[in-house]
C-alpha positions as CSV (number, residue, x, y, z in Angstrom):
1,M,7.8,209.1,85.4
2,V,7.3,206.0,83.4
3,D,8.2,208.1,80.2
4,S,11.7,209.2,81.6
5,L,12.4,205.4,82.9
6,A,11.2,203.7,79.6
7,V,13.7,206.2,77.6
8,D,16.3,205.9,80.6
9,A,16.7,209.7,80.1
10,L,19.0,210.4,83.0
11,A,21.6,207.6,82.2
12,E,24.9,208.3,80.9
13,T,24.6,205.2,78.4
14,P,20.8,204.9,78.1
15,F,19.2,201.4,78.3
16,P,15.7,201.8,77.0
17,R,13.0,199.3,78.4
18,L,9.4,198.5,77.5
19,F,6.8,199.1,80.3
20,V,3.4,197.3,80.0
21,L,0.9,199.1,82.1
22,S,-2.8,198.1,82.9
23,A,-5.3,200.7,82.0
24,G,-6.8,200.5,85.6
25,N,-10.1,198.8,86.6
26,I,-13.7,199.8,87.1
27,V,-14.3,198.6,90.7
28,D,-17.8,199.8,91.4
29,R,-20.4,197.0,90.9
30,D,-23.1,199.5,90.1
31,H,-21.0,200.6,87.0
32,W,-20.7,196.9,85.8
33,G,-24.6,197.0,85.8
34,N,-24.5,200.1,83.7
35,Y,-22.4,198.6,81.1
36,P,-21.3,199.3,78.4
37,A,-22.2,203.0,79.0
38,S,-20.1,203.0,82.0
39,L,-16.9,202.3,79.9
40,S,-16.9,205.8,78.5
41,V,-17.2,207.7,81.8
42,N,-14.3,205.8,83.6
43,Q,-11.0,207.0,82.6
44,I,-7.7,205.0,82.4
45,H,-5.6,205.5,85.6
46,D,-2.4,207.1,86.2
47,P,0.3,206.2,84.7
48,G,-1.5,204.6,81.9
49,Q,-1.4,207.9,80.0
50,S,2.4,207.4,79.6
51,W,3.5,208.1,76.0
52,N,6.3,205.5,75.9
53,A,4.4,202.8,77.8
54,L,2.2,200.0,76.2
55,T,-0.9,200.5,78.0
56,V,-3.3,197.5,78.1
57,G,-7.1,197.3,78.5
58,A,-9.4,194.3,78.9
59,F,-11.8,192.2,76.7
60,T,-13.5,189.0,77.3
61,D,-14.2,185.7,75.4
62,K,-15.6,184.4,78.9
63,V,-19.3,183.7,78.8
64,E,-20.0,180.2,80.1
65,L,-21.2,180.3,83.6
66,N,-21.5,177.7,86.3
67,E,-24.0,179.9,88.3
68,P,-27.9,179.6,87.7
69,E,-29.9,182.5,86.9
70,F,-26.9,184.6,86.0
71,I,-26.2,185.9,82.6
72,P,-22.9,187.4,81.3
73,V,-22.5,191.2,81.4
74,A,-20.5,191.3,78.1
75,D,-21.0,189.3,75.1
76,Q,-18.3,187.2,73.6
77,G,-15.5,189.3,72.2
78,A,-16.7,192.5,73.7
79,L,-14.9,194.8,76.2
80,S,-14.7,193.6,79.7
81,P,-17.0,195.5,82.2
82,F,-13.7,196.1,84.3
83,T,-11.8,197.9,81.7
84,T,-11.2,201.8,81.6
85,T,-10.9,204.0,78.3
86,S,-9.6,207.4,77.3
87,M,-12.9,208.6,75.9
88,G,-13.1,211.4,78.1
89,W,-9.6,212.8,77.6
90,E,-8.7,215.8,75.6
91,P,-8.3,215.2,71.9
92,V,-4.5,215.9,71.9
93,W,-3.8,213.2,74.3
94,P,-2.5,209.8,73.2
95,F,-4.9,207.0,72.1
96,K,-5.1,204.7,75.1
97,P,-5.4,201.9,75.6
98,D,-2.8,200.7,73.0
99,V,-4.2,196.9,72.9
100,V,-6.7,194.7,75.0
101,F,-6.2,191.2,76.2
102,E,-8.6,188.8,78.2
103,G,-9.5,190.2,81.4
104,G,-12.7,188.3,82.2
105,N,-16.4,189.1,82.5
106,A,-19.1,189.9,85.3
107,A,-22.5,188.4,85.3
108,A,-25.8,189.6,86.5
109,N,-29.2,188.5,87.6
110,T,-32.4,190.6,88.2
111,E,-31.0,192.0,91.5
112,F,-27.1,192.5,91.3
113,V,-24.1,192.1,89.4
114,D,-20.9,190.1,90.6
115,N,-17.9,188.4,89.4
116,F,-17.5,184.7,89.5
117,A,-14.5,182.4,89.3
118,S,-16.0,180.9,86.1
119,L,-15.6,184.2,84.4
120,E,-12.1,184.7,85.5
121,L,-8.6,183.6,84.4
122,L,-6.6,180.6,86.0
123,T,-3.4,181.4,87.6
124,T,-1.2,179.9,90.4
125,S,-2.0,180.7,94.0
126,A,0.2,182.7,96.4
127,S,-1.1,180.7,99.2
128,S,1.0,177.3,100.0
129,H,-2.4,175.5,100.7
130,R,-3.7,175.8,97.0
131,Q,-2.0,175.6,93.8
132,F,-4.3,177.7,91.7
133,W,-6.5,180.8,91.8
134,T,-8.4,183.2,89.7
135,T,-7.5,186.5,88.4
136,N,-9.3,189.0,86.2
137,A,-9.6,192.7,85.0
138,T,-6.7,194.7,83.4
139,S,-4.0,193.4,85.7
140,A,-4.6,190.0,84.2
141,A,-4.6,191.3,80.8
142,S,-1.3,193.3,81.2
143,A,0.3,190.1,82.5
144,L,-0.8,188.3,79.1
145,C,0.6,191.2,77.2
146,A,3.8,191.1,79.1
147,R,4.0,187.4,78.3
148,M,3.6,188.2,74.5
149,A,6.4,190.8,74.8
150,A,8.8,188.3,76.4
151,R,8.0,185.7,73.7
152,L,8.8,188.3,70.9
153,M,12.0,189.4,72.8
154,A,13.1,185.8,72.9
155,Q,12.3,185.4,69.4
156,Y,14.0,188.5,68.2
157,P,16.6,189.4,70.9
158,E,18.0,192.2,68.8
159,Y,14.9,194.1,68.6
160,R,14.5,197.5,70.5
161,P,11.7,197.9,73.0
162,E,10.0,200.2,70.5
163,T,9.8,197.5,67.9
164,I,8.4,195.1,70.3
165,R,5.7,197.6,71.2
166,A,5.1,198.1,67.4
167,L,4.8,194.4,66.6
168,I,2.3,193.7,69.5
169,T,0.2,196.8,68.3
170,H,0.4,196.0,64.7
171,S,-0.8,192.3,65.5
172,A,-4.0,193.4,66.9
173,Q,-7.4,193.2,65.4
174,W,-10.9,194.3,66.6
175,T,-13.5,191.4,67.3
176,P,-16.8,191.6,65.5
177,A,-18.3,192.5,69.0
178,M,-16.0,195.5,69.4
179,L,-17.0,196.7,66.0
180,R,-20.7,196.4,66.9
181,M,-20.1,198.3,70.0
182,Y,-18.3,201.2,68.3
183,P,-19.2,201.3,64.7
184,A,-16.3,202.9,62.8
185,R,-18.0,204.5,59.9
186,N,-15.8,207.4,59.5
187,K,-12.4,208.9,60.9
188,S,-14.2,210.1,64.1
189,G,-15.9,206.8,64.6
190,F,-12.4,205.1,64.2
191,A,-11.0,207.4,66.9
192,Q,-13.8,206.6,69.2
193,L,-13.2,202.8,68.6
194,I,-9.7,203.1,69.5
195,R,-10.2,205.2,72.7
196,H,-12.5,202.4,73.9
197,C,-10.7,199.1,72.5
198,G,-7.2,200.3,71.5
199,W,-6.3,198.7,68.2
200,G,-7.9,195.3,69.4
201,S,-6.6,192.0,70.7
202,P,-3.0,191.1,69.4
203,D,-2.2,187.7,67.9
204,V,1.3,186.3,69.0
205,E,1.4,184.0,65.8
206,R,0.7,186.9,63.5
207,A,3.4,189.0,65.3
208,L,5.8,186.3,64.8
209,W,5.3,185.0,61.3
210,S,4.0,186.3,58.0
211,V,1.5,184.2,56.3
212,K,1.2,183.5,52.5
213,N,-1.4,186.2,51.8
214,S,0.0,188.6,54.3
215,L,3.5,190.2,54.4
216,T,5.1,192.2,57.3
217,L,8.4,194.3,57.1
218,V,10.1,195.6,60.0
219,A,12.9,198.5,60.0
220,E,14.7,200.0,62.9
221,D,16.1,203.3,62.0
222,S,17.0,207.0,63.2
223,L,17.0,210.4,62.1
224,Y,18.4,213.7,63.4
225,P,15.1,215.9,63.6
226,Y,16.7,219.2,64.1
227,R,19.7,221.5,63.2
228,K,20.8,224.8,64.2
229,T,20.9,227.4,61.6
230,R,21.9,231.2,61.6
231,D,17.9,231.7,61.4
232,G,17.2,229.4,64.3
233,I,16.6,225.7,65.0
234,K,15.0,224.2,61.9
235,T,14.0,220.6,60.9
236,R,16.7,218.5,59.5
237,D,16.1,215.0,58.2
238,L,13.4,212.8,56.7
239,N,13.9,209.2,55.8
240,L,12.6,207.6,52.8
241,H,11.6,203.9,53.1
242,A,11.3,202.2,49.8
243,L,8.7,199.4,50.3
244,P,9.5,196.3,48.5
245,W,6.2,195.1,47.8
246,P,5.5,192.9,44.7
247,L,4.4,195.4,42.0
248,E,3.6,192.5,39.5
249,Q,1.3,190.6,41.9
250,L,-0.3,193.8,43.2
251,Q,-1.1,195.0,39.5
252,E,-2.5,191.8,38.7
253,L,-5.0,191.8,41.5
254,Q,-6.2,195.2,39.8
255,D,-9.4,196.1,41.8
256,T,-9.0,193.5,44.4
257,Q,-9.2,195.2,48.0
258,V,-6.2,195.1,50.0
259,E,-5.1,196.5,53.4
260,L,-1.8,198.2,54.3
261,R,-1.1,198.8,58.0
262,V,1.5,201.0,59.2
263,T,2.9,201.4,62.6
264,L,5.5,203.9,63.9
265,S,6.8,203.6,67.3
266,Y,9.4,205.6,69.0
267,F,10.2,206.8,72.7
268,I,10.1,210.6,73.6
269,E,12.2,212.2,76.4
270,P,9.7,214.1,78.6
271,N,10.2,217.8,79.4
272,P,10.4,217.8,83.2
273,S,9.1,221.3,83.4
274,A,6.1,220.7,81.1
275,R,2.9,220.5,83.2
276,G,1.0,217.2,82.1
277,S,1.4,215.0,78.9
278,S,-1.2,217.1,77.1
279,S,1.2,219.7,75.9
280,R,1.7,219.1,72.2
281,Y,4.8,220.8,71.9
282,H,6.4,221.2,75.3
283,Y,6.2,217.8,76.7
284,P,7.7,215.6,74.1
285,S,11.5,215.9,73.0
286,H,10.4,215.4,69.5
287,R,7.6,214.1,67.4
288,L,7.7,212.0,64.2
289,R,5.2,211.5,61.6
290,F,4.7,209.1,58.6
291,A,3.3,209.9,55.2
292,M,2.8,207.6,52.0
293,K,3.4,208.6,48.3
294,R,0.2,209.2,46.5
295,Q,-0.7,207.0,43.4
296,T,-0.1,210.0,40.9
297,E,2.8,211.6,42.8
298,S,6.5,211.6,41.3
299,L,9.0,210.7,44.0
300,D,10.3,214.5,43.9
301,E,6.8,215.7,44.4
302,F,6.4,213.5,47.4
303,K,9.7,214.8,49.0
304,T,8.6,218.4,48.4
305,R,5.3,217.7,50.1
306,I,6.9,216.2,52.9
307,N,9.3,219.0,53.3
308,A,6.5,221.4,53.6
309,A,4.8,219.4,56.1
310,A,7.9,219.0,58.2
311,E,8.6,222.7,58.2
312,S,4.8,223.4,59.2
313,E,4.2,224.2,62.8
314,E,0.9,222.3,62.5
315,S,2.2,219.5,60.2
316,E,-0.7,217.0,61.1
317,H,-3.4,219.4,59.9
318,G,-4.0,219.0,56.4
319,T,-0.4,219.3,54.8
320,T,0.0,215.6,53.9
321,G,-2.8,215.5,51.4
322,N,-5.9,213.2,50.7
323,D,-6.6,210.8,53.5
324,D,-9.6,209.0,51.9
325,N,-8.2,205.7,52.1
326,W,-6.9,206.0,55.7
327,S,-8.9,204.9,58.6
328,L,-7.7,207.8,60.8
329,G,-5.8,210.1,58.7
330,A,-2.9,212.4,59.5
331,T,-5.3,214.7,61.6
332,Q,-5.9,212.0,64.0
333,R,-3.2,209.2,63.9
334,H,-0.2,211.4,65.3
335,K,-1.0,211.6,68.8
336,G,1.6,210.3,71.6
337,S,4.6,208.4,70.3
338,L,3.0,205.1,68.9
339,H,1.2,206.1,65.5
340,Q,-0.7,203.4,63.5
341,D,-3.1,203.6,60.6
342,I,-4.9,201.5,58.2
343,W,-5.0,202.1,54.3
344,R,-7.7,200.2,52.4
345,G,-8.2,200.3,48.7
346,A,-7.6,198.6,45.3
347,A,-4.3,196.6,45.0
348,A,-3.4,198.3,41.6
349,E,-3.5,201.7,43.4
350,L,-1.3,200.7,46.1
351,A,1.2,199.3,43.6
352,S,1.9,202.9,42.6
353,C,2.5,204.1,46.1
354,G,6.0,202.7,46.9
355,Y,7.5,204.9,49.5
356,L,6.7,206.1,53.1
357,A,8.4,208.8,54.7
358,V,9.3,209.3,58.4
359,Y,9.8,213.1,59.3
360,P,10.0,215.2,62.3
361,A,7.4,217.6,63.8
362,Q,7.8,219.9,66.9
363,G,9.4,219.2,70.3
364,W,11.1,220.8,73.0
365,W,14.6,219.6,71.6
366,R,13.8,222.4,68.9
367,T,11.8,225.1,71.0
368,R,14.4,225.2,74.0
369,G,17.4,225.9,72.3
370,A,19.1,226.7,75.4
371,L,19.2,223.1,76.5
372,Q,21.5,222.2,73.5
373,R,19.5,219.3,72.7
374,F,18.7,220.2,69.1
375,D,21.4,217.7,67.6
376,S,20.1,214.6,69.3
377,E,19.3,211.5,67.5
378,A,15.9,210.2,67.4
379,K,15.5,206.2,67.0
380,Y,12.2,204.8,65.6
381,S,10.7,201.5,64.5
382,L,8.5,201.2,61.4
383,V,6.2,198.2,60.7
384,V,4.4,197.7,57.5
385,S,2.1,195.0,56.4
386,I,-0.1,194.1,53.2
387,H,-2.8,191.9,53.6
388,A,-4.9,190.5,50.6
389,P,-7.7,188.6,52.3
390,E,-9.5,187.8,49.2
391,A,-6.5,187.0,47.0
392,D,-4.7,183.5,46.7
393,V,-1.3,185.2,46.0
394,D,2.1,184.4,47.6
395,L,3.2,187.9,48.7
396,Y,5.9,186.6,51.0
397,A,7.7,184.7,48.4
398,A,7.6,187.5,45.9
399,V,9.2,190.1,48.1
400,E,12.1,188.1,49.6
401,T,14.8,189.2,47.1
402,L,13.7,192.9,47.7
403,V,14.0,193.3,51.6
404,E,17.5,194.3,51.7
405,N,16.6,197.6,49.7
406,M,14.1,198.7,52.5
407,V,15.6,201.9,53.4
408,E,17.2,204.6,51.2
409,N,19.6,207.2,52.6
410,P,18.2,210.0,54.9
411,V,17.1,213.1,52.9
412,E,17.9,216.6,54.4
413,I,14.9,218.8,54.5
414,M,15.5,222.0,52.8
415,G,14.1,225.3,54.4
């Protein structure tokens, strides 16, 4: 239901909207006492699994107690004892939560675990007899997320809901405590980290402004995923995004480590007849993917590789090449309708990878030709950032004159 409402599928003139949903809470105090193992067995509540929503879990920085003989359950910066996760879901389901915000903490002594006002968030009271009250858990966290979304919408009123979702997720960072809880030593470790912590805690200032040694580019675009031919319904368009990053500055940095973060956000139209959102092909109207040109690859070779990936029934499995520099890789990242990944490597290597492709994969617009939706347009938002934490170089100034050339014309997929 949320997926349909978000994309406004039943309206004659759709008006998409962003739904911010709480992941749902662990309410059993015995489970708080079994923290952090309890987080992996308490699953996100319905409708937090919705593809088009921004699902919010909870972490906490609150560790100062007024109650003697009690100690905080969670360390500062760790997941809140109240939050739920998607660790027990089927692997094809979306990564949830998407992000985490402050949700308060619990405290324990030698006998029991409880929640206290000193570990909760201050808010206004519904009672006329008092001005303030406290709140906690994922409801409080989702309220903070909705506030951030409202600030971004006020700053950028022309942006689509998909873009606001992308900016919030793109600005998130894992705390040191989260990384200690779920060490991400390989791609499976990153997947486990995200199924518990999402992409971390967002930063509104990071989402609003680029700093000197960091650069964020935003593109709102669309493509037509499918077309009808004499041989059936085939994939149609891919979009090539020319990334205007400063080549000279990156090449001068040589082996300095840089970080590239890519976020692709779009809304799918759910298939009402599909049973559950775990159906990879039958639930979403369409699916989109992204891939980056390799260092030694020509532009024509890159297009050929993506054409092959777009025509593959299993395009997320091994057809997009070497994933060594990516945290998740193509096999893991393409779940749901919000895809994010982080590339880490030498600046000189990144300088040679100047293009990102956005291309379609399977969906019911293609598989259910009788519904005549194969010629529908798919909108998406793409956010790309480069961060050079070890370098004193002004990336933002170097790229200002190139931003207008962000997107090339759509390329028709041959096949």
